[in-house]
C-alpha positions, -999 to +999 in steps of 0.1 A: +019+085-200-010+070-181-029+095-158-038+064-135-019+063-102-020+042-068-012+062-038+003+043-009-006+055+027+003+039+059-006+051+095-030+079+100-029+099+132-054+123+150-032+138+177+001+140+192-008+110+215-014+088+186+017+102+167+040+092+198+026+058+197+036+050+161+071+033+158+098+056+150+107+040+117+070+043+107+066+081+114+081+093+082+051+077+064+025+086+090+001+115+082-026+132+101-062+128+096-065+166+087-038+158+060-059+130+047-091+148+045-073+175+028-060+150+001-095+139-005-105+175-010-079+182-033-089+152-055-125+165-053-116+201-063-093+190-092-120+165-104-096+136-099-119+104-093-111+080-065-115+046-084-128+014-069-099-009-060-104-031-087-112-005-112-077-010-130-091-035-154-120-013-165-098+013-184-107+045-168-091+074-183-077+090-151-078+088-112-063+074-083-067+042-063-061+046-024-040+017-010-029+013+026+000-010+038+005-031+069-026-032+092-023-001+116-051+004+140-059+038+123-070+019+091-103+011+111-103+041+134-098+068+110-090+058+072-120+035+070-144+060+087-133+091+067-138+071+034-171+056+043-183+090+052-175+105+018-185+073-001-153+062-011-133+027-011-100+019-001-075-011-008-060-025+026-030-046+027-027-067+058+002-087+073-018-113+088+003-125+118+007-089+127-031-088+135-027-114+160+005-100+177+002-064+179-022-043+199-016-013+176-031-032+145-065-038+137-086-066+151-101-094+127-134-080+138-127-047+126-113-058+093-146-079+087-165-047+096-144-029+069-147-057+042-186-058+047-187-020+042-171-027+007-134-019+016-111-044-002-090-063+026-063-079+006-026-094+014+006-078+025+023-113+033+019-133+067+049-122+085+059-089+068+093-105+058+107-093+026+099-116-002+132-113-021+149-127+013+127-159+011+132-191-003+108-204-030+089-226-004+089-198+022+075-174-004+046-198-012+039-201+022+036-163+028+012-160+000-009-192+007-012-187+045-021-150+046-045-157+016-064-184+036-064-166+068-078-134+052-105-152+035-115-171+064-117-138+085-132-112+061-152-135+037-136-118+008-117-134-021-081-124-019-068-113-054-041-087-046-008-083-028+013-056-020+049-067-011+063-056+022+092-031+015+083-032-021+107-063-025+101-090-048+113-113-074+101-127-107+099-158-089+074-144-065+052-131-093+050-166-107+042-183-073+015-156-067-001-163-100-001-199-095-020-194-063-048-172-077-034-137-073-041-114-100-028-080-088+008-073-076+014-039-062+050-028-055+068+003-041+083+011-076+075+047-089+053+053-120+017+053-132-005+025-138-002+007-171-034-012-180-018-035-203+004-045-176-026-047-151-044-070-175-014-092-178-011-095-139+023-077-141+036-057-111+021-023-107+038+008-092+026+031-064+036+067-051+040+067-013+025+095+007+049+107+033+045+129+064+065+154+045+044+154+013+032+189+007+000+198-007+014+207-043+035+177-042+003+157-036-015+172-066+015+163-089+013+129-077-025+124-079-024+141-113+005+119-127+027+150-135+053+137-159+080+157-146+075+148-112+072+111-120+105+111-138+123+129-111+111+106-083+118+076-107+156+085-107+158+090-069+139+056-065+164+038-090+194+053-070+180+041-037+175+007-052+210+007-062+222+014-028+199-012-014+212-038-038+250-028-026+240-029+011+216-058+011+180-059+026+191-063+062+218-038+064+198-011+044+168-015+066+189-013+098+204+020+084+171+034+077+159+024+111+188+043+127+184+075+105+145+076+111+153+068+150 
């Protein structure tokens, strides 16, 4: 089994005030700055390298890629500053419409600063809608509109996407490839397969939650095979429930539970 993994983060908060400002449905995936810095320390102590965001095609033997979804203000306020201080790079996936619409998200100026410092600012769709709910034309627009906006604002080429909610179809992979995307991150559970990466096939990630303990984090980062198998079973069960209920009902149920 591969010992390469992509870790998925969301919002990071420094204190209770910042935690309270995070929407209820997002709090299960929010972690403190203290937790985040401790994660980086665990990686250092266990000699697990933090790879460059595009190093997946360079056949490293083991390590982690740090990914961040959505565009929360804490990307710039905390994650970027901590990574910059320690000399690491992250892969930040942005829903472009939300940058213009939400005060609790990064500004374009902040994202440009991050890009100029070597962070990879990539696509999380335009509107944060689930791709498997879209028509083919809508899917194409999500890819292309976000890609153009990100390139204009950051000056970086856009080569990667993480699908909102991890939801996509084979059609969406085909559309993305036709528009020049080469890397497709999902919310599927697993380790990174180099052959799939080179063939531009969907890549799994491991989601960091507020409840993630330090021993669990180390299992994730070291690609512990028993942990991966257990989490894969749980994920497939959740996907089955999601398929039965449908995206909208499942998401509404999730919001009701987390709220």
